C-alpha positions in Angstrom: 135.6 85.6 119.7 137.2 86.6 116.4 135.9 89.5 114.3 134.7 87.0 111.6 132.7 85.0 114.0 131.2 88.2 115.5 130.2 89.3 112.0 128.9 85.9 111.2 126.8 85.9 114.4 125.5 89.4 113.7 124.5 88.4 110.1 122.7 85.2 111.4 120.8 87.4 114.0 119.8 89.9 111.4 118.6 87.1 109.2 116.5 85.6 112.0 115.0 89.0 112.7 114.3 89.5 109.0 112.7 86.1 108.7 110.6 86.6 111.8 109.6 90.1 110.4 108.5 88.7 107.0 106.2 86.2 108.8 104.8 88.8 111.2 104.1 91.3 108.4 102.6 88.6 106.2 100.4 87.5 109.1 99.5 90.8 110.8 100.2 93.4 108.2 102.3 96.5 108.9 100.0 98.0 111.5 99.4 94.8 113.4 103.0 93.6 113.5 105.1 95.0 116.5 108.8 95.2 117.1 108.3 93.2 120.3 106.4 90.4 118.5 109.1 90.2 115.8 111.7 90.2 118.5 110.0 87.3 120.4 109.6 85.3 117.1 113.3 85.8 116.4 114.3 84.9 119.9 116.0 88.3 120.5 115.4 91.5 122.6 113.4 94.2 120.9 116.4 96.6 121.2 118.4 94.3 119.0 115.8 94.6 116.2 116.1 98.4 116.4 119.9 98.2 116.5 119.9 96.1 113.2 117.1 97.9 111.4 116.5 101.2 113.0 112.7 101.4 112.8 109.7 99.3 112.1 109.2 101.1 108.8 112.9 100.4 107.7 112.5 96.8 108.7 109.2 96.5 106.7 110.9 98.0 103.6 113.7 95.5 103.9 111.3 92.6 104.6 109.2 93.2 101.5 112.1 93.6 99.0 112.3 90.8 96.4 115.8 89.9 95.2 116.7 91.9 92.0 116.8 90.0 88.7 115.3 86.8 90.0 112.0 86.2 88.4 111.6 82.7 89.7 111.8 83.9 93.2 109.4 86.7 92.3 106.9 84.3 90.8 106.9 82.0 93.8 106.6 85.1 96.1 103.5 86.2 94.1 101.9 82.8 94.5 102.4 83.1 98.3 100.9 86.6 98.3 97.9 85.3 96.3 97.5 82.4 98.6 97.3 84.8 101.6 94.8 87.0 99.8 92.6 84.1 99.1 92.3 83.3 102.8 90.5 85.6 105.3 92.0 89.1 105.3 93.4 90.5 108.5 91.4 93.3 109.9 93.8 96.0 109.0 94.0 95.0 105.3 90.1 94.8 105.2 89.9 98.3 106.7 92.5 99.7 104.3 90.9 98.2 101.2 87.4 99.1 102.3 88.5 102.7 103.0 90.8 103.3 100.1 88.1 104.8 97.8 86.6 107.1 100.4 89.4 108.1 102.8 92.2 110.1 101.3 94.7 108.9 103.8 93.8 105.3 103.1 94.1 105.9 99.4 97.6 107.5 99.9 98.7 104.5 102.0 97.4 102.0 99.5 98.9 104.0 96.6 102.3 104.1 98.1 102.3 100.5 99.1 101.1 99.3 95.6 103.6 101.7 93.8 106.5 100.2 95.8 105.2 96.7 95.1 105.2 97.4 91.3 108.7 99.0 91.3 110.1 96.1 93.5 108.6 93.4 91.3 109.6 95.1 88.1 113.3 95.2 89.4 113.1 91.4 89.8 112.0 90.9 86.1 113.8 91.1 82.9 112.6 92.6 79.6 111.5 95.9 78.2 107.9 95.4 79.5 109.0 94.3 83.0 107.2 97.3 84.6 104.0 96.7 82.7 103.9 93.0 83.7 104.6 94.0 87.3 101.7 96.6 87.2 99.3 94.1 85.7 100.3 91.5 88.3 99.9 93.8 91.3 96.6 95.2 90.0 95.4 91.7 89.3 96.1 90.6 92.8 94.2 93.6 94.2 91.4 92.9 91.9 91.2 89.3 93.1 91.2 90.5 96.7 88.4 92.9 96.0 86.2 90.6 94.0 86.5 87.8 96.4 86.3 89.5 99.8 84.2 92.6 99.1 82.1 92.0 96.0 81.9 88.2 96.9 81.6 87.2 93.2 79.7 83.9 93.0 82.5 82.4 90.8 84.5 82.1 93.9 82.0 79.8 95.5 83.0 76.9 93.3 86.8 77.7 93.2 89.0 76.3 96.0 92.1 78.3 96.9 94.2 75.4 95.6 92.6 75.5 92.1 92.9 79.2 91.9 96.6 78.9 92.8 97.1 76.2 90.1 95.6 78.5 87.5 97.7 81.4 88.7 100.8 79.4 88.0 100.4 80.1 84.3 100.1 83.7 85.2 103.3 83.8 87.2 105.1 81.8 84.4 104.2 84.5 81.9 105.3 87.1 84.4 108.7 85.6 84.8 109.4 85.1 81.0 111.9 87.3 79.1 110.1 89.7 77.0 
């Protein structure tokens, strides 16, 4: 096997692992996802996941990164995140959100995660106000999550997830505009 084909095979394997990790983290959250589960979904041995990414935390960091300077991909990603938040939340997300105002460790975890999400999203946007638009967007998704799943606003009773996502398209179009 030539060096090029080895490198290509290694790159394909790393991509399969990354794709599987994105799915696992989206479905199960950081706490619920396991290296073995990701490996099984990617069709590789768990040791190969560690060889490529080093740790679950490093794999998570790579998996949640948005491409830099690609607002269209960022906007589509946000619609996917919102679609996930409009469905039933995984238990670990429910526990984290429910605890973030009363348990310092939960607050620290949520703050770190949201700060990273804001910074990551802002890097994918253009314009002087990119960071502010990212902040408003991330905060808005958290607000929707809280008002739907915890406060149970009556307005959600008559709003289908599809109609909410359609309304959110205007929001993401604004987000991805040049300032």
